[in-house]
PDB file of N, CA, C and O in Angstrom:
ATOM      1  N   MET A   1     -24.035 -14.033   1.072  1.00  0.00           N
ATOM      2  CA  MET A   1     -23.822 -15.144   0.178  1.00  0.00           C
ATOM      3  C   MET A   1     -22.492 -15.805   0.529  1.00  0.00           C
ATOM      4  O   MET A   1     -21.465 -15.125   0.541  1.00  0.00           O
ATOM      5  N   PRO A   2     -22.475 -17.085   0.810  1.00  0.00           N
ATOM      6  CA  PRO A   2     -21.232 -17.778   1.145  1.00  0.00           C
ATOM      7  C   PRO A   2     -20.302 -17.867  -0.062  1.00  0.00           C
ATOM      8  O   PRO A   2     -20.751 -17.953  -1.204  1.00  0.00           O
ATOM      9  N   ILE A   3     -19.015 -17.845   0.209  1.00  0.00           N
ATOM     10  CA  ILE A   3     -18.011 -17.984  -0.845  1.00  0.00           C
ATOM     11  C   ILE A   3     -17.701 -19.463  -1.015  1.00  0.00           C
ATOM     12  O   ILE A   3     -17.433 -20.166  -0.041  1.00  0.00           O
ATOM     13  N   THR A   4     -17.739 -19.929  -2.254  1.00  0.00           N
ATOM     14  CA  THR A   4     -17.440 -21.338  -2.514  1.00  0.00           C
ATOM     15  C   THR A   4     -16.015 -21.486  -3.024  1.00  0.00           C
ATOM     16  O   THR A   4     -15.450 -20.550  -3.591  1.00  0.00           O
ATOM     17  N   LEU A   5     -15.441 -22.658  -2.822  1.00  0.00           N
ATOM     18  CA  LEU A   5     -14.087 -22.947  -3.260  1.00  0.00           C
ATOM     19  C   LEU A   5     -13.973 -22.735  -4.768  1.00  0.00           C
ATOM     20  O   LEU A   5     -14.800 -23.236  -5.530  1.00  0.00           O
ATOM     21  N   GLY A   6     -12.966 -22.007  -5.193  1.00  0.00           N
ATOM     22  CA  GLY A   6     -12.756 -21.766  -6.615  1.00  0.00           C
ATOM     23  C   GLY A   6     -13.519 -20.578  -7.168  1.00  0.00           C
ATOM     24  O   GLY A   6     -13.329 -20.214  -8.329  1.00  0.00           O
ATOM     25  N   GLN A   7     -14.377 -19.967  -6.366  1.00  0.00           N
ATOM     26  CA  GLN A   7     -15.149 -18.814  -6.830  1.00  0.00           C
ATOM     27  C   GLN A   7     -14.242 -17.583  -6.911  1.00  0.00           C
ATOM     28  O   GLN A   7     -13.487 -17.302  -5.980  1.00  0.00           O
ATOM     29  N   ARG A   8     -14.317 -16.858  -8.018  1.00  0.00           N
ATOM     30  CA  ARG A   8     -13.530 -15.627  -8.176  1.00  0.00           C
ATOM     31  C   ARG A   8     -14.386 -14.449  -7.721  1.00  0.00           C
ATOM     32  O   ARG A   8     -15.452 -14.197  -8.283  1.00  0.00           O
ATOM     33  N   LEU A   9     -13.921 -13.736  -6.713  1.00  0.00           N
ATOM     34  CA  LEU A   9     -14.664 -12.612  -6.169  1.00  0.00           C
ATOM     35  C   LEU A   9     -14.444 -11.354  -6.996  1.00  0.00           C
ATOM     36  O   LEU A   9     -13.341 -11.113  -7.487  1.00  0.00           O
ATOM     37  N   ARG A  10     -15.494 -10.551  -7.150  1.00  0.00           N
ATOM     38  CA  ARG A  10     -15.401  -9.231  -7.783  1.00  0.00           C
ATOM     39  C   ARG A  10     -15.556  -8.205  -6.669  1.00  0.00           C
ATOM     40  O   ARG A  10     -16.595  -8.140  -6.010  1.00  0.00           O
ATOM     41  N   ILE A  11     -14.515  -7.404  -6.464  1.00  0.00           N
ATOM     42  CA  ILE A  11     -14.483  -6.476  -5.336  1.00  0.00           C
ATOM     43  C   ILE A  11     -14.125  -5.079  -5.827  1.00  0.00           C
ATOM     44  O   ILE A  11     -13.224  -4.914  -6.649  1.00  0.00           O
ATOM     45  N   ALA A  12     -14.841  -4.070  -5.315  1.00  0.00           N
ATOM     46  CA  ALA A  12     -14.504  -2.671  -5.581  1.00  0.00           C
ATOM     47  C   ALA A  12     -13.878  -2.091  -4.320  1.00  0.00           C
ATOM     48  O   ALA A  12     -14.434  -2.224  -3.230  1.00  0.00           O
ATOM     49  N   VAL A  13     -12.731  -1.455  -4.465  1.00  0.00           N
ATOM     50  CA  VAL A  13     -12.062  -0.771  -3.362  1.00  0.00           C
ATOM     51  C   VAL A  13     -12.179   0.724  -3.637  1.00  0.00           C
ATOM     52  O   VAL A  13     -11.748   1.207  -4.683  1.00  0.00           O
ATOM     53  N   ILE A  14     -12.765   1.449  -2.689  1.00  0.00           N
ATOM     54  CA  ILE A  14     -12.965   2.883  -2.840  1.00  0.00           C
ATOM     55  C   ILE A  14     -11.812   3.611  -2.157  1.00  0.00           C
ATOM     56  O   ILE A  14     -11.606   3.477  -0.951  1.00  0.00           O
ATOM     57  N   GLY A  15     -11.071   4.375  -2.937  1.00  0.00           N
ATOM     58  CA  GLY A  15      -9.936   5.130  -2.411  1.00  0.00           C
ATOM     59  C   GLY A  15      -8.623   4.522  -2.869  1.00  0.00           C
ATOM     60  O   GLY A  15      -8.320   3.373  -2.547  1.00  0.00           O
ATOM     61  N   ALA A  16      -7.841   5.292  -3.621  1.00  0.00           N
ATOM     62  CA  ALA A  16      -6.563   4.803  -4.144  1.00  0.00           C
ATOM     63  C   ALA A  16      -5.386   5.447  -3.424  1.00  0.00           C
ATOM     64  O   ALA A  16      -4.356   5.753  -4.023  1.00  0.00           O
ATOM     65  N   GLY A  17      -5.569   5.646  -2.115  1.00  0.00           N
ATOM     66  CA  GLY A  17      -4.454   6.106  -1.287  1.00  0.00           C
ATOM     67  C   GLY A  17      -3.615   4.908  -0.875  1.00  0.00           C
ATOM     68  O   GLY A  17      -3.771   3.816  -1.421  1.00  0.00           O
ATOM     69  N   ILE A  18      -2.744   5.107   0.067  1.00  0.00           N
ATOM     70  CA  ILE A  18      -1.825   4.055   0.477  1.00  0.00           C
ATOM     71  C   ILE A  18      -2.564   2.809   0.963  1.00  0.00           C
ATOM     72  O   ILE A  18      -2.158   1.693   0.636  1.00  0.00           O
ATOM     73  N   VAL A  19      -3.619   2.970   1.721  1.00  0.00           N
ATOM     74  CA  VAL A  19      -4.357   1.811   2.235  1.00  0.00           C
ATOM     75  C   VAL A  19      -5.131   1.125   1.122  1.00  0.00           C
ATOM     76  O   VAL A  19      -5.045  -0.093   0.970  1.00  0.00           O
ATOM     77  N   GLY A  20      -5.889   1.891   0.340  1.00  0.00           N
ATOM     78  CA  GLY A  20      -6.691   1.306  -0.731  1.00  0.00           C
ATOM     79  C   GLY A  20      -5.865   0.549  -1.753  1.00  0.00           C
ATOM     80  O   GLY A  20      -6.242  -0.545  -2.171  1.00  0.00           O
ATOM     81  N   VAL A  21      -4.730   1.127  -2.161  1.00  0.00           N
ATOM     82  CA  VAL A  21      -3.869   0.468  -3.145  1.00  0.00           C
ATOM     83  C   VAL A  21      -3.332  -0.850  -2.600  1.00  0.00           C
ATOM     84  O   VAL A  21      -3.298  -1.848  -3.319  1.00  0.00           O
ATOM     85  N   HIS A  22      -2.915  -0.862  -1.347  1.00  0.00           N
ATOM     86  CA  HIS A  22      -2.365  -2.088  -0.768  1.00  0.00           C
ATOM     87  C   HIS A  22      -3.443  -3.147  -0.545  1.00  0.00           C
ATOM     88  O   HIS A  22      -3.193  -4.338  -0.730  1.00  0.00           O
ATOM     89  N   VAL A  23      -4.633  -2.718  -0.150  1.00  0.00           N
ATOM     90  CA  VAL A  23      -5.741  -3.672  -0.015  1.00  0.00           C
ATOM     91  C   VAL A  23      -6.067  -4.274  -1.378  1.00  0.00           C
ATOM     92  O   VAL A  23      -6.212  -5.490  -1.503  1.00  0.00           O
ATOM     93  N   ALA A  24      -6.182  -3.426  -2.397  1.00  0.00           N
ATOM     94  CA  ALA A  24      -6.497  -3.906  -3.748  1.00  0.00           C
ATOM     95  C   ALA A  24      -5.421  -4.856  -4.264  1.00  0.00           C
ATOM     96  O   ALA A  24      -5.740  -5.895  -4.842  1.00  0.00           O
ATOM     97  N   ALA A  25      -4.158  -4.513  -4.061  1.00  0.00           N
ATOM     98  CA  ALA A  25      -3.058  -5.374  -4.525  1.00  0.00           C
ATOM     99  C   ALA A  25      -3.077  -6.723  -3.815  1.00  0.00           C
ATOM    100  O   ALA A  25      -2.882  -7.762  -4.445  1.00  0.00           O
ATOM    101  N   GLY A  26      -3.311  -6.709  -2.511  1.00  0.00           N
ATOM    102  CA  GLY A  26      -3.370  -7.962  -1.758  1.00  0.00           C
ATOM    103  C   GLY A  26      -4.518  -8.850  -2.205  1.00  0.00           C
ATOM    104  O   GLY A  26      -4.354 -10.064  -2.322  1.00  0.00           O
ATOM    105  N   LEU A  27      -5.676  -8.257  -2.457  1.00  0.00           N
ATOM    106  CA  LEU A  27      -6.826  -9.032  -2.936  1.00  0.00           C
ATOM    107  C   LEU A  27      -6.558  -9.605  -4.324  1.00  0.00           C
ATOM    108  O   LEU A  27      -6.892 -10.757  -4.603  1.00  0.00           O
ATOM    109  N   ALA A  28      -5.952  -8.793  -5.195  1.00  0.00           N
ATOM    110  CA  ALA A  28      -5.643  -9.259  -6.554  1.00  0.00           C
ATOM    111  C   ALA A  28      -4.643 -10.411  -6.519  1.00  0.00           C
ATOM    112  O   ALA A  28      -4.775 -11.368  -7.282  1.00  0.00           O
ATOM    113  N   ARG A  29      -3.646 -10.327  -5.642  1.00  0.00           N
ATOM    114  CA  ARG A  29      -2.673 -11.418  -5.512  1.00  0.00           C
ATOM    115  C   ARG A  29      -3.338 -12.722  -5.080  1.00  0.00           C
ATOM    116  O   ARG A  29      -2.863 -13.813  -5.393  1.00  0.00           O
ATOM    117  N   ARG A  30      -4.437 -12.586  -4.363  1.00  0.00           N
ATOM    118  CA  ARG A  30      -5.154 -13.773  -3.878  1.00  0.00           C
ATOM    119  C   ARG A  30      -6.234 -14.230  -4.855  1.00  0.00           C
ATOM    120  O   ARG A  30      -7.024 -15.120  -4.540  1.00  0.00           O
ATOM    121  N   GLY A  31      -6.266 -13.620  -6.037  1.00  0.00           N
ATOM    122  CA  GLY A  31      -7.159 -14.099  -7.079  1.00  0.00           C
ATOM    123  C   GLY A  31      -8.451 -13.337  -7.275  1.00  0.00           C
ATOM    124  O   GLY A  31      -9.255 -13.715  -8.126  1.00  0.00           O
ATOM    125  N   ALA A  32      -8.681 -12.272  -6.516  1.00  0.00           N
ATOM    126  CA  ALA A  32      -9.913 -11.500  -6.681  1.00  0.00           C
ATOM    127  C   ALA A  32      -9.820 -10.609  -7.921  1.00  0.00           C
ATOM    128  O   ALA A  32      -8.734 -10.188  -8.320  1.00  0.00           O
ATOM    129  N   ASP A  33     -10.967 -10.335  -8.515  1.00  0.00           N
ATOM    130  CA  ASP A  33     -11.085  -9.386  -9.622  1.00  0.00           C
ATOM    131  C   ASP A  33     -11.384  -8.036  -8.973  1.00  0.00           C
ATOM    132  O   ASP A  33     -12.511  -7.796  -8.541  1.00  0.00           O
ATOM    133  N   VAL A  34     -10.384  -7.150  -8.901  1.00  0.00           N
ATOM    134  CA  VAL A  34     -10.485  -5.917  -8.115  1.00  0.00           C
ATOM    135  C   VAL A  34     -10.582  -4.693  -9.019  1.00  0.00           C
ATOM    136  O   VAL A  34      -9.837  -4.558  -9.989  1.00  0.00           O
ATOM    137  N   THR A  35     -11.514  -3.805  -8.682  1.00  0.00           N
ATOM    138  CA  THR A  35     -11.616  -2.498  -9.321  1.00  0.00           C
ATOM    139  C   THR A  35     -11.295  -1.454  -8.266  1.00  0.00           C
ATOM    140  O   THR A  35     -11.920  -1.422  -7.207  1.00  0.00           O
ATOM    141  N   LEU A  36     -10.317  -0.595  -8.555  1.00  0.00           N
ATOM    142  CA  LEU A  36      -9.903   0.465  -7.641  1.00  0.00           C
ATOM    143  C   LEU A  36     -10.520   1.773  -8.127  1.00  0.00           C
ATOM    144  O   LEU A  36     -10.326   2.160  -9.279  1.00  0.00           O
ATOM    145  N   ILE A  37     -11.263   2.455  -7.252  1.00  0.00           N
ATOM    146  CA  ILE A  37     -12.009   3.658  -7.629  1.00  0.00           C
ATOM    147  C   ILE A  37     -11.530   4.848  -6.807  1.00  0.00           C
ATOM    148  O   ILE A  37     -11.454   4.780  -5.580  1.00  0.00           O
ATOM    149  N   ASP A  38     -11.207   5.942  -7.499  1.00  0.00           N
ATOM    150  CA  ASP A  38     -10.812   7.169  -6.814  1.00  0.00           C
ATOM    151  C   ASP A  38     -11.073   8.344  -7.753  1.00  0.00           C
ATOM    152  O   ASP A  38     -11.047   8.185  -8.973  1.00  0.00           O
ATOM    153  N   ALA A  39     -11.322   9.507  -7.189  1.00  0.00           N
ATOM    154  CA  ALA A  39     -11.565  10.701  -7.998  1.00  0.00           C
ATOM    155  C   ALA A  39     -10.274  11.263  -8.587  1.00  0.00           C
ATOM    156  O   ALA A  39     -10.315  12.014  -9.562  1.00  0.00           O
ATOM    157  N   ALA A  40      -9.138  10.908  -8.009  1.00  0.00           N
ATOM    158  CA  ALA A  40      -7.845  11.421  -8.471  1.00  0.00           C
ATOM    159  C   ALA A  40      -6.939  10.252  -8.838  1.00  0.00           C
ATOM    160  O   ALA A  40      -7.360   9.095  -8.801  1.00  0.00           O
ATOM    161  N   GLU A  41      -5.694  10.560  -9.194  1.00  0.00           N
ATOM    162  CA  GLU A  41      -4.742   9.495  -9.500  1.00  0.00           C
ATOM    163  C   GLU A  41      -4.344   8.789  -8.199  1.00  0.00           C
ATOM    164  O   GLU A  41      -4.434   9.389  -7.129  1.00  0.00           O
ATOM    165  N   PRO A  42      -3.908   7.532  -8.271  1.00  0.00           N
ATOM    166  CA  PRO A  42      -3.510   6.817  -7.052  1.00  0.00           C
ATOM    167  C   PRO A  42      -2.459   7.602  -6.260  1.00  0.00           C
ATOM    168  O   PRO A  42      -1.457   8.058  -6.811  1.00  0.00           O
ATOM    169  N   GLY A  43      -2.709   7.747  -4.970  1.00  0.00           N
ATOM    170  CA  GLY A  43      -1.794   8.471  -4.098  1.00  0.00           C
ATOM    171  C   GLY A  43      -1.867   9.974  -4.237  1.00  0.00           C
ATOM    172  O   GLY A  43      -1.063  10.685  -3.634  1.00  0.00           O
ATOM    173  N   GLY A  44      -2.811  10.478  -5.018  1.00  0.00           N
ATOM    174  CA  GLY A  44      -2.871  11.909  -5.288  1.00  0.00           C
ATOM    175  C   GLY A  44      -3.761  12.697  -4.347  1.00  0.00           C
ATOM    176  O   GLY A  44      -3.782  13.926  -4.407  1.00  0.00           O
ATOM    177  N   GLY A  45      -4.490  12.024  -3.488  1.00  0.00           N
ATOM    178  CA  GLY A  45      -5.397  12.722  -2.578  1.00  0.00           C
ATOM    179  C   GLY A  45      -4.760  12.946  -1.220  1.00  0.00           C
ATOM    180  O   GLY A  45      -3.720  13.596  -1.113  1.00  0.00           O
ATOM    181  N   THR A  46      -5.382  12.410  -0.188  1.00  0.00           N
ATOM    182  CA  THR A  46      -4.903  12.580   1.179  1.00  0.00           C
ATOM    183  C   THR A  46      -3.490  12.059   1.357  1.00  0.00           C
ATOM    184  O   THR A  46      -2.686  12.680   2.053  1.00  0.00           O
ATOM    185  N   THR A  47      -3.172  10.923   0.735  1.00  0.00           N
ATOM    186  CA  THR A  47      -1.838  10.344   0.879  1.00  0.00           C
ATOM    187  C   THR A  47      -0.755  11.335   0.465  1.00  0.00           C
ATOM    188  O   THR A  47       0.261  11.453   1.149  1.00  0.00           O
ATOM    189  N   SER A  48      -0.953  12.046  -0.639  1.00  0.00           N
ATOM    190  CA  SER A  48       0.079  12.973  -1.122  1.00  0.00           C
ATOM    191  C   SER A  48       0.207  14.206  -0.239  1.00  0.00           C
ATOM    192  O   SER A  48       1.248  14.863  -0.242  1.00  0.00           O
ATOM    193  N   GLY A  49      -0.836  14.528   0.514  1.00  0.00           N
ATOM    194  CA  GLY A  49      -0.796  15.712   1.362  1.00  0.00           C
ATOM    195  C   GLY A  49      -0.445  15.424   2.805  1.00  0.00           C
ATOM    196  O   GLY A  49      -0.419  16.337   3.631  1.00  0.00           O
ATOM    197  N   SER A  50      -0.175  14.173   3.120  1.00  0.00           N
ATOM    198  CA  SER A  50       0.102  13.817   4.506  1.00  0.00           C
ATOM    199  C   SER A  50       1.543  14.139   4.862  1.00  0.00           C
ATOM    200  O   SER A  50       2.400  14.231   3.983  1.00  0.00           O
ATOM    201  N   PHE A  51       1.808  14.309   6.136  1.00  0.00           N
ATOM    202  CA  PHE A  51       3.161  14.581   6.616  1.00  0.00           C
ATOM    203  C   PHE A  51       3.825  13.290   7.091  1.00  0.00           C
ATOM    204  O   PHE A  51       4.882  13.339   7.720  1.00  0.00           O
ATOM    205  N   ALA A  52       3.225  12.148   6.803  1.00  0.00           N
ATOM    206  CA  ALA A  52       3.758  10.864   7.268  1.00  0.00           C
ATOM    207  C   ALA A  52       5.031  10.505   6.514  1.00  0.00           C
ATOM    208  O   ALA A  52       5.193  10.843   5.342  1.00  0.00           O
ATOM    209  N   TRP A  53       5.924   9.821   7.202  1.00  0.00           N
ATOM    210  CA  TRP A  53       7.110   9.295   6.558  1.00  0.00           C
ATOM    211  C   TRP A  53       7.593   8.085   7.329  1.00  0.00           C
ATOM    212  O   TRP A  53       7.200   7.861   8.474  1.00  0.00           O
ATOM    213  N   ILE A  54       8.450   7.308   6.687  1.00  0.00           N
ATOM    214  CA  ILE A  54       9.054   6.139   7.331  1.00  0.00           C
ATOM    215  C   ILE A  54      10.546   6.407   7.390  1.00  0.00           C
ATOM    216  O   ILE A  54      11.156   6.748   6.377  1.00  0.00           O
ATOM    217  N   ASP A  55      11.137   6.256   8.564  1.00  0.00           N
ATOM    218  CA  ASP A  55      12.577   6.442   8.674  1.00  0.00           C
ATOM    219  C   ASP A  55      13.155   5.431   9.658  1.00  0.00           C
ATOM    220  O   ASP A  55      12.420   4.726  10.350  1.00  0.00           O
ATOM    221  N   ALA A  56      14.461   5.374   9.708  1.00  0.00           N
ATOM    222  CA  ALA A  56      15.120   4.460  10.645  1.00  0.00           C
ATOM    223  C   ALA A  56      16.323   5.132  11.287  1.00  0.00           C
ATOM    224  O   ALA A  56      17.296   4.465  11.637  1.00  0.00           O
ATOM    225  N   SER A  57      16.261   6.441  11.442  1.00  0.00           N
ATOM    226  CA  SER A  57      17.363   7.140  12.101  1.00  0.00           C
ATOM    227  C   SER A  57      17.112   7.201  13.604  1.00  0.00           C
ATOM    228  O   SER A  57      15.987   6.985  14.056  1.00  0.00           O
ATOM    229  N   HIS A  58      18.124   7.486  14.356  1.00  0.00           N
ATOM    230  CA  HIS A  58      18.039   7.571  15.816  1.00  0.00           C
ATOM    231  C   HIS A  58      17.364   6.330  16.397  1.00  0.00           C
ATOM    232  O   HIS A  58      16.223   6.403  16.855  1.00  0.00           O
ATOM    233  N   PRO A  59      18.054   5.200  16.383  1.00  0.00           N
ATOM    234  CA  PRO A  59      17.437   3.910  16.701  1.00  0.00           C
ATOM    235  C   PRO A  59      16.673   3.833  18.013  1.00  0.00           C
ATOM    236  O   PRO A  59      15.567   3.293  18.024  1.00  0.00           O
ATOM    237  N   GLY A  60      17.202   4.341  19.118  1.00  0.00           N
ATOM    238  CA  GLY A  60      16.467   4.270  20.377  1.00  0.00           C
ATOM    239  C   GLY A  60      16.136   2.845  20.768  1.00  0.00           C
ATOM    240  O   GLY A  60      17.033   2.065  21.086  1.00  0.00           O
ATOM    241  N   ILE A  61      14.874   2.499  20.751  1.00  0.00           N
ATOM    242  CA  ILE A  61      14.403   1.166  21.144  1.00  0.00           C
ATOM    243  C   ILE A  61      14.575   0.207  19.968  1.00  0.00           C
ATOM    244  O   ILE A  61      14.131   0.493  18.856  1.00  0.00           O
ATOM    245  N   ALA A  62      15.222  -0.934  20.220  1.00  0.00           N
ATOM    246  CA  ALA A  62      15.547  -1.897  19.153  1.00  0.00           C
ATOM    247  C   ALA A  62      14.305  -2.390  18.410  1.00  0.00           C
ATOM    248  O   ALA A  62      14.325  -2.492  17.184  1.00  0.00           O
ATOM    249  N   ASP A  63      13.229  -2.698  19.131  1.00  0.00           N
ATOM    250  CA  ASP A  63      12.014  -3.200  18.473  1.00  0.00           C
ATOM    251  C   ASP A  63      11.403  -2.143  17.555  1.00  0.00           C
ATOM    252  O   ASP A  63      10.908  -2.464  16.475  1.00  0.00           O
ATOM    253  N   TYR A  64      11.439  -0.888  17.987  1.00  0.00           N
ATOM    254  CA  TYR A  64      10.893   0.191  17.172  1.00  0.00           C
ATOM    255  C   TYR A  64      11.743   0.395  15.920  1.00  0.00           C
ATOM    256  O   TYR A  64      11.209   0.623  14.834  1.00  0.00           O
ATOM    257  N   LEU A  65      13.066   0.312  16.072  1.00  0.00           N
ATOM    258  CA  LEU A  65      13.953   0.418  14.921  1.00  0.00           C
ATOM    259  C   LEU A  65      13.655  -0.693  13.922  1.00  0.00           C
ATOM    260  O   LEU A  65      13.567  -0.435  12.722  1.00  0.00           O
ATOM    261  N   GLU A  66      13.498  -1.922  14.399  1.00  0.00           N
ATOM    262  CA  GLU A  66      13.209  -3.056  13.502  1.00  0.00           C
ATOM    263  C   GLU A  66      11.885  -2.840  12.767  1.00  0.00           C
ATOM    264  O   GLU A  66      11.786  -3.130  11.575  1.00  0.00           O
ATOM    265  N   LEU A  67      10.876  -2.337  13.463  1.00  0.00           N
ATOM    266  CA  LEU A  67       9.585  -2.060  12.833  1.00  0.00           C
ATOM    267  C   LEU A  67       9.742  -1.012  11.724  1.00  0.00           C
ATOM    268  O   LEU A  67       9.172  -1.165  10.644  1.00  0.00           O
ATOM    269  N   ARG A  68      10.499   0.034  11.983  1.00  0.00           N
ATOM    270  CA  ARG A  68      10.715   1.069  10.968  1.00  0.00           C
ATOM    271  C   ARG A  68      11.495   0.518   9.779  1.00  0.00           C
ATOM    272  O   ARG A  68      11.185   0.843   8.633  1.00  0.00           O
ATOM    273  N   LEU A  69      12.504  -0.312  10.039  1.00  0.00           N
ATOM    274  CA  LEU A  69      13.271  -0.912   8.942  1.00  0.00           C
ATOM    275  C   LEU A  69      12.397  -1.832   8.094  1.00  0.00           C
ATOM    276  O   LEU A  69      12.539  -1.866   6.871  1.00  0.00           O
ATOM    277  N   LEU A  70      11.496  -2.576   8.731  1.00  0.00           N
ATOM    278  CA  LEU A  70      10.551  -3.416   7.976  1.00  0.00           C
ATOM    279  C   LEU A  70       9.659  -2.552   7.089  1.00  0.00           C
ATOM    280  O   LEU A  70       9.363  -2.923   5.953  1.00  0.00           O
ATOM    281  N   GLY A  71       9.233  -1.410   7.602  1.00  0.00           N
ATOM    282  CA  GLY A  71       8.419  -0.487   6.813  1.00  0.00           C
ATOM    283  C   GLY A  71       9.160   0.030   5.589  1.00  0.00           C
ATOM    284  O   GLY A  71       8.589   0.112   4.502  1.00  0.00           O
ATOM    285  N   ILE A  72      10.428   0.377   5.764  1.00  0.00           N
ATOM    286  CA  ILE A  72      11.234   0.856   4.640  1.00  0.00           C
ATOM    287  C   ILE A  72      11.392  -0.243   3.599  1.00  0.00           C
ATOM    288  O   ILE A  72      11.270   0.018   2.402  1.00  0.00           O
ATOM    289  N   ARG A  73      11.663  -1.471   4.040  1.00  0.00           N
ATOM    290  CA  ARG A  73      11.785  -2.594   3.090  1.00  0.00           C
ATOM    291  C   ARG A  73      10.476  -2.815   2.340  1.00  0.00           C
ATOM    292  O   ARG A  73      10.481  -3.089   1.140  1.00  0.00           O
ATOM    293  N   GLY A  74       9.357  -2.694   3.049  1.00  0.00           N
ATOM    294  CA  GLY A  74       8.048  -2.844   2.406  1.00  0.00           C
ATOM    295  C   GLY A  74       7.827  -1.793   1.335  1.00  0.00           C
ATOM    296  O   GLY A  74       7.345  -2.108   0.247  1.00  0.00           O
ATOM    297  N   TRP A  75       8.176  -0.539   1.631  1.00  0.00           N
ATOM    298  CA  TRP A  75       8.044   0.528   0.641  1.00  0.00           C
ATOM    299  C   TRP A  75       8.895   0.231  -0.582  1.00  0.00           C
ATOM    300  O   TRP A  75       8.454   0.447  -1.711  1.00  0.00           O
ATOM    301  N   ARG A  76      10.109  -0.260  -0.371  1.00  0.00           N
ATOM    302  CA  ARG A  76      10.991  -0.559  -1.513  1.00  0.00           C
ATOM    303  C   ARG A  76      10.400  -1.670  -2.375  1.00  0.00           C
ATOM    304  O   ARG A  76      10.457  -1.593  -3.603  1.00  0.00           O
ATOM    305  N   ARG A  77       9.831  -2.705  -1.749  1.00  0.00           N
ATOM    306  CA  ARG A  77       9.186  -3.786  -2.520  1.00  0.00           C
ATOM    307  C   ARG A  77       8.024  -3.226  -3.338  1.00  0.00           C
ATOM    308  O   ARG A  77       7.885  -3.535  -4.521  1.00  0.00           O
ATOM    309  N   GLN A  78       7.197  -2.408  -2.705  1.00  0.00           N
ATOM    310  CA  GLN A  78       6.039  -1.842  -3.403  1.00  0.00           C
ATOM    311  C   GLN A  78       6.483  -0.914  -4.532  1.00  0.00           C
ATOM    312  O   GLN A  78       5.876  -0.920  -5.603  1.00  0.00           O
ATOM    313  N   ALA A  79       7.529  -0.119  -4.314  1.00  0.00           N
ATOM    314  CA  ALA A  79       8.021   0.773  -5.371  1.00  0.00           C
ATOM    315  C   ALA A  79       8.532  -0.035  -6.556  1.00  0.00           C
ATOM    316  O   ALA A  79       8.350   0.373  -7.704  1.00  0.00           O
ATOM    317  N   ALA A  80       9.171  -1.178  -6.295  1.00  0.00           N
ATOM    318  CA  ALA A  80       9.653  -2.038  -7.377  1.00  0.00           C
ATOM    319  C   ALA A  80       8.486  -2.652  -8.144  1.00  0.00           C
ATOM    320  O   ALA A  80       8.555  -2.808  -9.363  1.00  0.00           O
ATOM    321  N   GLU A  81       7.411  -3.002  -7.430  1.00  0.00           N
ATOM    322  CA  GLU A  81       6.258  -3.647  -8.068  1.00  0.00           C
ATOM    323  C   GLU A  81       5.386  -2.652  -8.825  1.00  0.00           C
ATOM    324  O   GLU A  81       4.971  -2.929  -9.950  1.00  0.00           O
ATOM    325  N   PHE A  82       5.103  -1.501  -8.226  1.00  0.00           N
ATOM    326  CA  PHE A  82       4.140  -0.556  -8.792  1.00  0.00           C
ATOM    327  C   PHE A  82       4.780   0.672  -9.429  1.00  0.00           C
ATOM    328  O   PHE A  82       4.095   1.443 -10.101  1.00  0.00           O
ATOM    329  N   GLY A  83       6.065   0.863  -9.231  1.00  0.00           N
ATOM    330  CA  GLY A  83       6.707   2.102  -9.666  1.00  0.00           C
ATOM    331  C   GLY A  83       6.675   3.101  -8.527  1.00  0.00           C
ATOM    332  O   GLY A  83       5.835   3.011  -7.631  1.00  0.00           O
ATOM    333  N   ARG A  84       7.571   4.030  -8.566  1.00  0.00           N
ATOM    334  CA  ARG A  84       7.677   5.002  -7.479  1.00  0.00           C
ATOM    335  C   ARG A  84       6.883   6.254  -7.819  1.00  0.00           C
ATOM    336  O   ARG A  84       7.169   6.908  -8.821  1.00  0.00           O
ATOM    337  N   PRO A  85       5.887   6.601  -7.002  1.00  0.00           N
ATOM    338  CA  PRO A  85       5.149   7.840  -7.252  1.00  0.00           C
ATOM    339  C   PRO A  85       6.053   9.054  -7.016  1.00  0.00           C
ATOM    340  O   PRO A  85       7.051   8.959  -6.302  1.00  0.00           O
ATOM    341  N   SER A  86       5.703  10.177  -7.611  1.00  0.00           N
ATOM    342  CA  SER A  86       6.537  11.379  -7.525  1.00  0.00           C
ATOM    343  C   SER A  86       6.715  11.871  -6.094  1.00  0.00           C
ATOM    344  O   SER A  86       7.722  12.509  -5.786  1.00  0.00           O
ATOM    345  N   TRP A  87       5.759  11.587  -5.215  1.00  0.00           N
ATOM    346  CA  TRP A  87       5.839  12.082  -3.846  1.00  0.00           C
ATOM    347  C   TRP A  87       6.625  11.158  -2.920  1.00  0.00           C
ATOM    348  O   TRP A  87       6.812  11.491  -1.750  1.00  0.00           O
ATOM    349  N   LEU A  88       7.095   9.999  -3.412  1.00  0.00           N
ATOM    350  CA  LEU A  88       7.778   9.025  -2.556  1.00  0.00           C
ATOM    351  C   LEU A  88       9.288   9.171  -2.664  1.00  0.00           C
ATOM    352  O   LEU A  88       9.846   9.090  -3.758  1.00  0.00           O
ATOM    353  N   SER A  89       9.944   9.386  -1.540  1.00  0.00           N
ATOM    354  CA  SER A  89      11.404   9.453  -1.495  1.00  0.00           C
ATOM    355  C   SER A  89      11.915   8.312  -0.629  1.00  0.00           C
ATOM    356  O   SER A  89      11.497   8.170   0.521  1.00  0.00           O
ATOM    357  N   LEU A  90      12.816   7.497  -1.171  1.00  0.00           N
ATOM    358  CA  LEU A  90      13.387   6.378  -0.415  1.00  0.00           C
ATOM    359  C   LEU A  90      14.865   6.615  -0.125  1.00  0.00           C
ATOM    360  O   LEU A  90      15.634   5.660  -0.018  1.00  0.00           O
ATOM    361  N   ASN A  91      15.265   7.855   0.000  1.00  0.00           N
ATOM    362  CA  ASN A  91      16.667   8.187   0.288  1.00  0.00           C
ATOM    363  C   ASN A  91      16.971   8.040   1.753  1.00  0.00           C
ATOM    364  O   ASN A  91      18.102   8.278   2.176  1.00  0.00           O
TER     365      ASN A  91
END
């Protein structure tokens, strides 16, 4: 079904991990009616058990350092907008 100008989309996003939450937030900012579905609390599944982190120590390659710094700034913006989950450390 084609989308018409001014039509409000109803979208379900399955998974409230880091990707699902950001996809849902981006769609909502663009005017979609978004429902976020997950069996646990947002960020409480795979995201909370991952060993991933964002840092900017040991700069090495300048472009890589800039990419990491952009990631840290993005996390800070999201924490200000959504609140900081218990598993997120921005120190």
